[in-house]
DOKEKE-64584 format. One record per residue (C-alpha): y, z, x; residue in one letter. Coordinates in Angstrom, 3 decimals. Layout:
{north:Y, up:Z, east:X, resn:A}
...
//
This chain:
{north:223.924, up:167.860, east:215.816, resn:M}
{north:221.270, up:168.386, east:213.205, resn:S}
{north:220.596, up:167.922, east:209.520, resn:D}
{north:220.414, up:171.474, east:208.351, resn:M}
{north:221.747, up:171.822, east:204.858, resn:T}
{north:221.025, up:169.800, east:201.721, resn:P}
{north:224.007, up:169.281, east:199.422, resn:A}
{north:222.217, up:169.350, east:196.104, resn:T}
{north:223.030, up:172.934, east:195.105, resn:T}
{north:226.090, up:175.182, east:195.393, resn:P}
{north:224.071, up:177.458, east:197.692, resn:V}
{north:222.704, up:175.391, east:200.629, resn:P}
{north:218.959, up:175.557, east:201.167, resn:N}
{north:219.198, up:176.111, east:204.930, resn:S}
{north:217.031, up:178.533, east:206.844, resn:D}
{north:219.663, up:181.267, east:206.501, resn:A}
{north:220.930, up:180.432, east:203.013, resn:A}
{north:220.685, up:182.976, east:200.223, resn:T}
{north:222.594, up:183.610, east:197.025, resn:A}
{north:223.729, up:186.934, east:198.466, resn:A}
{north:225.365, up:185.100, east:201.356, resn:D}
{north:227.247, up:182.940, east:198.868, resn:A}
{north:228.639, up:186.067, east:197.239, resn:T}
{north:229.659, up:187.377, east:200.656, resn:D}
{north:231.353, up:184.086, east:201.484, resn:A}
{north:233.327, up:184.166, east:198.250, resn:A}
{north:234.626, up:187.627, east:199.084, resn:A}
{north:235.264, up:186.973, east:202.750, resn:S}
{north:238.682, up:187.066, east:204.366, resn:D}
{north:237.445, up:186.463, east:207.884, resn:T}
{north:240.097, up:183.856, east:208.681, resn:T}
{north:243.822, up:183.694, east:208.257, resn:A}
{north:243.361, up:180.566, east:206.161, resn:A}
{north:240.848, up:182.011, east:203.702, resn:A}
{north:243.453, up:181.960, east:200.955, resn:A}
{north:243.540, up:178.197, east:201.302, resn:D}
{north:239.779, up:177.788, east:200.917, resn:A}
{north:240.147, up:176.225, east:197.474, resn:A}
{north:242.033, up:173.262, east:198.893, resn:T}
{north:240.307, up:169.912, east:198.657, resn:D}
{north:240.554, up:169.339, east:202.411, resn:A}
{north:237.299, up:169.644, east:204.323, resn:R}
{north:239.296, up:170.550, east:207.432, resn:V}
{north:242.458, up:172.671, east:207.413, resn:L}
{north:245.111, up:171.786, east:209.980, resn:V}
{north:248.004, up:174.100, east:210.846, resn:E}
{north:250.581, up:173.801, east:213.601, resn:R}
{north:251.470, up:177.194, east:215.011, resn:R}
{north:253.931, up:176.801, east:217.861, resn:G}
{north:252.069, up:174.933, east:220.598, resn:H}
{north:248.711, up:175.577, east:218.940, resn:L}
{north:246.818, up:173.439, east:216.448, resn:L}
{north:244.565, up:175.523, east:214.210, resn:L}
{north:241.639, up:173.475, east:212.912, resn:I}
{north:239.525, up:175.097, east:210.198, resn:G}
{north:236.199, up:173.952, east:208.787, resn:L}
{north:236.689, up:174.395, east:205.051, resn:N}
{north:233.503, up:174.004, east:203.063, resn:R}
{north:232.425, up:177.632, east:202.718, resn:P}
{north:230.424, up:177.051, east:199.535, resn:E}
{north:228.085, up:174.861, east:201.634, resn:K}
{north:228.215, up:177.126, east:204.686, resn:R}
{north:230.507, up:174.541, east:206.231, resn:N}
{north:227.680, up:172.024, east:206.373, resn:A}
{north:229.290, up:168.848, east:207.672, resn:A}
{north:229.305, up:165.738, east:205.511, resn:D}
{north:230.831, up:162.429, east:206.585, resn:A}
{north:234.193, up:163.390, east:205.165, resn:R}
{north:234.345, up:166.640, east:207.128, resn:M}
{north:233.357, up:164.844, east:210.325, resn:L}
{north:236.071, up:162.239, east:209.782, resn:S}
{north:238.741, up:164.857, east:209.052, resn:E}
{north:237.662, up:166.876, east:212.084, resn:L}
{north:237.939, up:163.756, east:214.240, resn:S}
{north:241.454, up:163.115, east:212.901, resn:S}
{north:242.453, up:166.684, east:213.768, resn:A}
{north:241.174, up:166.253, east:217.325, resn:Y}
{north:243.083, up:162.976, east:217.559, resn:G}
{north:246.276, up:164.744, east:216.491, resn:L}
{north:245.741, up:167.474, east:219.089, resn:L}
{north:245.170, up:164.904, east:221.817, resn:D}
{north:248.195, up:162.666, east:221.202, resn:R}
{north:250.942, up:165.150, east:220.239, resn:E}
{north:252.785, up:166.346, east:223.385, resn:P}
{north:253.989, up:169.565, east:221.728, resn:E}
{north:250.423, up:170.611, east:220.942, resn:L}
{north:248.874, up:172.265, east:223.964, resn:R}
{north:245.708, up:174.049, east:222.745, resn:V}
{north:243.361, up:173.686, east:219.794, resn:G}
{north:241.757, up:176.615, east:217.972, resn:V}
{north:238.715, up:175.692, east:215.889, resn:V}
{north:237.423, up:178.185, east:213.324, resn:Y}
{north:235.666, up:178.214, east:209.955, resn:A}
{north:236.604, up:179.547, east:206.538, resn:V}
{north:234.053, up:181.910, east:205.009, resn:G}
{north:231.163, up:183.936, east:206.336, resn:E}
{north:229.597, up:181.203, east:208.456, resn:H}
{north:230.794, up:178.788, east:211.100, resn:F}
{north:228.384, up:176.006, east:210.160, resn:T}
{north:224.809, up:175.486, east:208.986, resn:A}
{north:224.719, up:172.024, east:210.556, resn:G}
{north:224.885, up:168.603, east:208.990, resn:L}
{north:224.711, up:167.979, east:205.242, resn:D}
{north:221.433, up:166.102, east:205.158, resn:L}
{north:221.878, up:164.579, east:201.716, resn:A}
{north:225.085, up:162.882, east:202.798, resn:D}
{north:224.476, up:162.230, east:206.487, resn:I}
{north:220.724, up:161.581, east:206.541, resn:G}
{north:220.785, up:158.057, east:205.062, resn:P}
{north:223.631, up:157.053, east:207.389, resn:R}
{north:221.755, up:158.311, east:210.451, resn:V}
{north:218.577, up:156.527, east:209.389, resn:Q}
{north:220.481, up:153.285, east:208.845, resn:A}
{north:222.395, up:153.650, east:212.099, resn:G}
{north:225.702, up:153.450, east:210.216, resn:T}
{north:227.135, up:156.907, east:210.856, resn:L}
{north:230.781, up:156.419, east:211.846, resn:E}
{north:232.803, up:159.610, east:212.097, resn:I}
{north:235.898, up:158.624, east:214.072, resn:V}
{north:238.739, up:156.990, east:212.076, resn:P}
{north:241.483, up:154.971, east:213.825, resn:P}
{north:243.642, up:158.083, east:214.326, resn:D}
{north:240.734, up:160.234, east:215.506, resn:G}
{north:238.950, up:161.402, east:218.614, resn:L}
{north:235.261, up:162.308, east:218.702, resn:H}
{north:235.109, up:166.134, east:218.533, resn:P}
{north:231.836, up:166.198, east:220.501, resn:W}
{north:233.039, up:163.522, east:222.958, resn:Q}
{north:229.647, up:161.888, east:223.338, resn:V}
{north:231.096, up:158.389, east:222.941, resn:D}
{north:232.834, up:158.166, east:226.324, resn:G}
{north:236.128, up:159.650, east:225.117, resn:T}
{north:237.616, up:162.859, east:226.474, resn:Q}
{north:240.016, up:165.340, east:224.874, resn:L}
{north:242.962, up:166.045, east:227.161, resn:S}
{north:243.763, up:169.505, east:225.718, resn:K}
{north:241.668, up:172.680, east:225.825, resn:P}
{north:239.927, up:174.053, east:222.732, resn:V}
{north:239.088, up:177.671, east:221.927, resn:V}
{north:236.318, up:178.113, east:219.356, resn:L}
{north:235.914, up:181.114, east:217.027, resn:A}
{north:232.484, up:181.466, east:215.419, resn:V}
{north:230.794, up:183.865, east:213.013, resn:Q}
{north:227.762, up:184.121, east:210.760, resn:G}
{north:225.432, up:181.223, east:211.462, resn:I}
{north:226.360, up:178.679, east:214.108, resn:C}
{north:223.616, up:176.108, east:214.052, resn:F}
{north:223.058, up:172.763, east:215.770, resn:T}
{north:226.371, up:170.868, east:215.717, resn:L}
{north:228.140, up:174.247, east:215.956, resn:G}
{north:226.435, up:174.956, east:219.275, resn:I}
{north:227.266, up:171.442, east:220.425, resn:E}
{north:230.918, up:171.893, east:219.435, resn:L}
{north:230.895, up:175.092, east:221.495, resn:A}
{north:229.465, up:173.172, east:224.447, resn:L}
{north:232.290, up:170.649, east:224.075, resn:A}
{north:234.925, up:173.425, east:224.007, resn:S}
{north:236.444, up:175.434, east:226.841, resn:E}
{north:236.185, up:179.012, east:225.528, resn:I}
{north:234.034, up:180.428, east:222.727, resn:V}
{north:234.669, up:183.704, east:220.904, resn:V}
{north:231.815, up:184.992, east:218.738, resn:A}
{north:231.821, up:187.708, east:216.120, resn:A}
{north:229.170, up:190.375, east:216.471, resn:E}
{north:226.128, up:189.352, east:214.480, resn:G}
{north:226.610, up:185.605, east:214.967, resn:T}
{north:223.286, up:183.743, east:214.978, resn:R}
{north:222.709, up:180.507, east:216.854, resn:F}
{north:219.950, up:177.880, east:216.644, resn:A}
{north:219.435, up:174.361, east:217.989, resn:Q}
{north:217.044, up:173.438, east:215.188, resn:L}
{north:216.716, up:169.671, east:215.438, resn:E}
{north:213.138, up:169.585, east:216.708, resn:V}
{north:212.132, up:171.604, east:213.635, resn:S}
{north:213.526, up:168.764, east:211.511, resn:R}
{north:211.822, up:165.955, east:213.374, resn:G}
{north:214.889, up:164.703, east:215.239, resn:I}
{north:216.694, up:165.525, east:218.470, resn:L}
{north:220.159, up:166.956, east:219.141, resn:P}
{north:222.656, up:164.099, east:219.322, resn:F}
{north:225.989, up:165.881, east:219.741, resn:G}
{north:225.688, up:166.867, east:223.390, resn:G}
{north:223.011, up:169.575, east:223.579, resn:A}
{north:220.635, up:167.380, east:225.575, resn:T}
{north:223.326, up:166.658, east:228.175, resn:T}
{north:225.436, up:169.837, east:228.250, resn:R}
{north:223.229, up:172.790, east:227.328, resn:F}
{north:221.230, up:172.705, east:230.566, resn:A}
{north:224.400, up:172.319, east:232.644, resn:K}
{north:225.831, up:175.412, east:230.989, resn:T}
{north:222.766, up:177.645, east:230.757, resn:A}
{north:220.377, up:176.242, east:233.344, resn:G}
{north:217.419, up:173.953, east:232.652, resn:W}
{north:214.782, up:176.436, east:231.502, resn:S}
{north:217.241, up:178.654, east:229.649, resn:N}
{north:218.407, up:175.647, east:227.633, resn:A}
{north:214.915, up:174.261, east:227.031, resn:M}
{north:213.805, up:177.685, east:225.736, resn:R}
{north:216.032, up:177.143, east:222.703, resn:W}
{north:216.304, up:173.346, east:222.441, resn:V}
{north:212.518, up:172.827, east:222.394, resn:L}
{north:211.614, up:175.720, east:220.070, resn:T}
{north:214.410, up:175.694, east:217.502, resn:G}
{north:214.355, up:179.509, east:217.581, resn:D}
{north:217.386, up:181.585, east:216.640, resn:E}
{north:219.233, up:183.662, east:219.231, resn:F}
{north:222.020, up:186.202, east:218.940, resn:D}
{north:225.540, up:186.465, east:220.319, resn:A}
{north:224.437, up:188.568, east:223.289, resn:Q}
{north:221.956, up:185.905, east:224.343, resn:E}
{north:224.599, up:183.223, east:223.794, resn:A}
{north:226.888, up:185.099, east:226.167, resn:R}
{north:224.090, up:185.468, east:228.720, resn:R}
{north:223.555, up:181.711, east:228.542, resn:L}
{north:227.257, up:181.024, east:229.106, resn:G}
{north:227.673, up:179.526, east:225.649, resn:L}
{north:229.903, up:182.421, east:224.508, resn:V}
{north:232.557, up:184.138, east:226.614, resn:Q}
{north:233.775, up:186.985, east:224.383, resn:D}
{north:232.079, up:188.959, east:221.586, resn:I}
{north:234.340, up:190.820, east:219.168, resn:V}
{north:233.879, up:192.790, east:215.938, resn:P}
{north:233.261, up:190.613, east:212.893, resn:H}
{north:236.534, up:189.484, east:211.388, resn:G}
{north:238.457, up:189.599, east:214.662, resn:Q}
{north:237.154, up:186.349, east:216.167, resn:Q}
{north:240.029, up:184.137, east:215.023, resn:L}
{north:242.713, up:186.608, east:216.085, resn:E}
{north:241.094, up:186.910, east:219.512, resn:H}
{north:240.753, up:183.139, east:219.867, resn:A}
{north:244.405, up:182.620, east:218.959, resn:I}
{north:245.471, up:185.213, east:221.530, resn:A}
{north:243.510, up:183.387, east:224.235, resn:L}
{north:244.927, up:180.038, east:223.128, resn:A}
{north:248.470, up:181.397, east:223.233, resn:E}
{north:247.834, up:182.659, east:226.755, resn:R}
{north:246.748, up:179.151, east:227.790, resn:I}
{north:249.655, up:177.539, east:225.939, resn:A}
{north:252.102, up:179.725, east:227.883, resn:A}
{north:251.020, up:178.087, east:231.145, resn:Q}
{north:252.411, up:174.801, east:232.469, resn:A}
{north:250.858, up:172.208, east:230.127, resn:P}
{north:250.731, up:169.387, east:232.682, resn:L}
{north:248.943, up:171.702, east:235.099, resn:A}
{north:246.514, up:172.910, east:232.421, resn:V}
{north:245.672, up:169.348, east:231.429, resn:Q}
{north:245.258, up:168.223, east:235.038, resn:A}
{north:242.983, up:171.162, east:235.846, resn:A}
{north:240.950, up:170.503, east:232.706, resn:L}
{north:240.655, up:166.786, east:233.406, resn:Q}
{north:239.504, up:167.378, east:236.974, resn:N}
{north:237.004, up:170.047, east:235.948, resn:A}
{north:235.561, up:167.778, east:233.245, resn:K}
{north:235.259, up:164.960, east:235.756, resn:L}
{north:233.275, up:167.204, east:238.090, resn:A}
{north:231.158, up:168.503, east:235.200, resn:H}
{north:230.218, up:164.996, east:234.089, resn:R}
{north:229.779, up:163.379, east:237.492, resn:G}
{north:229.656, up:163.977, east:241.233, resn:P}
{north:231.929, up:166.666, east:242.663, resn:D}
{north:233.150, up:164.169, east:245.249, resn:A}
{north:234.803, up:162.023, east:242.586, resn:E}
{north:236.788, up:164.964, east:241.255, resn:A}
{north:237.639, up:166.169, east:244.751, resn:E}
{north:239.001, up:162.747, east:245.698, resn:A}
{north:241.565, up:163.000, east:242.898, resn:Q}
{north:242.896, up:166.429, east:243.866, resn:L}
{north:245.568, up:165.332, east:246.412, resn:P}
{north:247.194, up:162.872, east:243.998, resn:A}
{north:247.069, up:165.351, east:241.113, resn:L}
{north:248.627, up:168.075, east:243.254, resn:L}
{north:251.404, up:165.758, east:244.473, resn:A}
{north:252.243, up:164.679, east:240.927, resn:R}
{north:252.343, up:168.240, east:239.620, resn:L}
{north:254.397, up:169.477, east:242.581, resn:S}
{north:257.093, up:166.957, east:241.692, resn:A}
{north:257.234, up:168.012, east:238.029, resn:S}
{north:259.979, up:169.999, east:236.351, resn:E}
{north:257.400, up:172.596, east:235.386, resn:D}
{north:256.610, up:173.209, east:239.071, resn:A}
{north:260.297, up:173.856, east:239.703, resn:R}
{north:260.425, up:176.207, east:236.703, resn:I}
{north:257.307, up:178.027, east:237.890, resn:G}
{north:258.657, up:178.522, east:241.403, resn:M}
{north:262.022, up:179.710, east:240.122, resn:E}
{north:260.321, up:182.208, east:237.818, resn:A}
{north:258.212, up:183.454, east:240.725, resn:F}
{north:261.249, up:183.981, east:242.932, resn:L}
{north:263.306, up:185.645, east:240.194, resn:T}
{north:260.384, up:187.617, east:238.759, resn:R}
{north:260.970, up:186.217, east:235.288, resn:T}
{north:258.634, up:184.664, east:232.734, resn:T}
{north:258.569, up:180.873, east:233.004, resn:P}
{north:259.260, up:178.746, east:229.947, resn:Q}
{north:257.421, up:175.533, east:230.701, resn:F}
{north:258.577, up:172.251, east:229.200, resn:E}
{north:255.643, up:169.965, east:229.830, resn:G}
{north:257.475, up:167.542, east:232.120, resn:R}
//
């Protein structure tokens, strides 16, 4: 995470902020929820079948995150984690930009005082750098600028879809601080040590093609199609057996965070539990009858 965007003017004074961008943001319809942008919520939450759509909704500040947005985002992640009917999260942003980073005017004093608390009782840390772990997969859709905490949210997600023209930057060292939302622990694991340090230690911008080369982004689509594409991927995941998806995700995260041997030791028990599930029976029956399985999550 980083402190990118002061909150003292309607047009944020971030590296990429201009009045022209504000006009573009006002006219943008790049997300299905753009019509709801005037709502007072910092984060839009919509249930769509087995999906939970989670939208950053502060376009007039380039979705710079203040404490309220961080708290609402944490609550949305908590909802995704605990609701059995919700199988996949889709995180997107209203407006032209995904996020310019943290709102320095609001967050800066809290960080300096060591009092930044973003997870309410019903929440789960979106960046999962506090020892918690989300049990459901997340697909991220990004566009415009995706700075600092946006990159770290991508690193904490399973699949990232970027619009053409998306710009990325891990700018913290240019602000006199360090990334504290997972870039120092996850970026190198994803991109390789030197590839990650190239961007973490310089604060330079890079484009969507470089983000894909680094493994940060999986799919690049025309601008305006990123949310639609992310939802399609999420629906594909949600159509699979949810217990199996969650078990595979949990085991992969365990291996990613620790020794492979620890994850491998859990595989026999996980396989036995899944093999005895109703979803395994449904999957086998669908295979034998050449029909599409309708998994129940039990």
